[in-house]
C-alpha positions in Angstrom: 6.0 3.1 60.6 2.9 3.3 62.7 0.2 0.8 63.4 -0.7 -2.1 61.3 -3.1 -0.7 58.7 -1.3 2.6 58.5 0.9 3.0 55.5 3.7 5.4 54.6 3.9 5.5 50.8 7.7 6.0 50.7 8.4 3.1 53.1 5.9 1.0 51.3 7.6 1.6 47.9 11.0 0.9 49.3 9.8 -2.4 50.9 8.0 -3.4 47.7 11.1 -2.9 45.6 13.2 -4.8 48.1 10.8 -7.7 48.2 10.4 -7.7 44.5 14.1 -7.8 44.0 14.6 -10.6 46.5 11.8 -12.7 45.0 13.2 -12.3 41.5 16.7 -13.2 42.6 15.3 -16.4 44.3 13.5 -17.1 41.0 16.7 -16.9 38.9 17.6 -20.6 39.3 14.2 -21.6 37.9 14.4 -19.0 35.1 16.5 -21.3 32.8 13.8 -24.0 33.0 11.2 -21.3 32.6 12.5 -20.0 29.3 13.3 -23.4 27.9 9.7 -24.7 28.1 7.5 -24.5 25.1 4.3 -22.6 25.7 2.5 -24.6 23.0 2.0 -27.8 24.9 -0.5 -27.4 27.8 0.4 -29.6 30.7 0.7 -29.1 34.5 4.5 -28.6 34.4 4.2 -26.0 31.6 1.3 -24.3 33.5 3.2 -24.1 36.8 6.5 -23.1 35.3 5.4 -20.7 32.5 2.0 -19.2 33.0 1.9 -18.7 36.8 5.2 -17.4 38.3 5.8 -14.1 36.7 2.6 -12.5 37.7 2.6 -13.9 41.2 6.0 -12.5 42.2 4.8 -8.8 42.1 1.6 -9.8 43.9 3.5 -11.5 46.7 5.9 -8.5 46.9 3.0 -6.1 47.2 1.4 -8.2 50.0 4.7 -8.5 51.8 5.2 -4.7 51.6 1.8 -3.9 52.9 1.6 -3.5 56.7 -0.9 -6.2 57.6 -0.9 -9.1 60.1 1.1 -12.2 59.2 -1.9 -14.5 59.3 -3.9 -12.2 57.0 -0.8 -11.9 54.7 -0.6 -15.7 54.3 -4.4 -16.0 53.6 -4.2 -13.2 51.0 -1.2 -14.9 49.2 -3.0 -18.3 49.3 -6.3 -17.0 48.0 -4.6 -14.8 45.5 -2.6 -17.7 44.1 -5.8 -19.8 44.0 -7.8 -17.1 42.2 -5.0 -16.6 39.7 -4.9 -20.3 38.9 -8.7 -20.3 38.5 -8.6 -17.3 36.2 -5.9 -18.8 34.0 -7.5 -22.2 33.8 -10.9 -20.5 33.0 -9.4 -18.6 30.1 -7.6 -21.6 28.7 -10.9 -23.6 29.0 -12.8 -20.8 27.3 -10.2 -20.8 24.5 -10.8 -24.5 23.9 -14.6 -24.1 23.9 -14.8 -20.9 21.9 -12.3 -21.4 19.1 -13.4 -18.4 17.1 -12.6 -16.1 20.1 -9.2 -17.4 20.9 -7.4 -14.2 20.0 -9.7 -12.0 22.1 -9.4 -14.4 25.0 -5.6 -14.3 24.7 -5.8 -10.5 24.9 -7.9 -10.8 28.1 -5.3 -13.3 29.4 -2.4 -11.0 28.5 -3.9 -7.9 30.1 -5.1 -10.0 33.1 -1.7 -11.4 33.6 -0.5 -7.9 34.3 -3.6 -6.3 35.9 -5.1 -9.2 37.9 -2.4 -9.5 40.6 -2.5 -5.7 41.2 -6.3 -5.7 41.3 -6.3 -8.7 43.7 -3.9 -6.8 46.0 -6.2 -3.8 45.9 -9.2 -5.9 46.6 -7.6 -7.8 49.5 -5.9 -4.8 51.1 -8.1 -1.8 50.1 -8.6 -0.5 53.7 -4.8 -0.4 54.2 -3.9 0.9 50.7 -6.4 3.7 50.7 -5.3 4.9 54.1 -1.9 5.8 52.6 -0.1 8.5 54.5 2.5 10.7 52.9 4.7 11.7 55.8 
């Protein structure tokens, strides 16, 4: 691999799959608790154990696989986590305020849960990502 900021697509994909696998394996001990929680009750424990982890694991794996400086990597993960929490809390708050639009807001949440981490990764690392080199 060349300089930081230069990305080989095949190496990146291999690293992404490796980091994704490692993070999900590390998450397995928590999975039992994750699947046992009810998603009906909204409390901090439920939020942290149910709503947050699954979409953060691919985001963190994408960031780890991207050839960037470690300090920048830590900042991206921190701000990505913070923005994800803000997005989820905002949608939940909007669902409480606009009861007639709960279904539509849930669809936004469901799509955002998949797309938001990927879009965050693109936003934070666009200079590196769009400099992909296929060697």
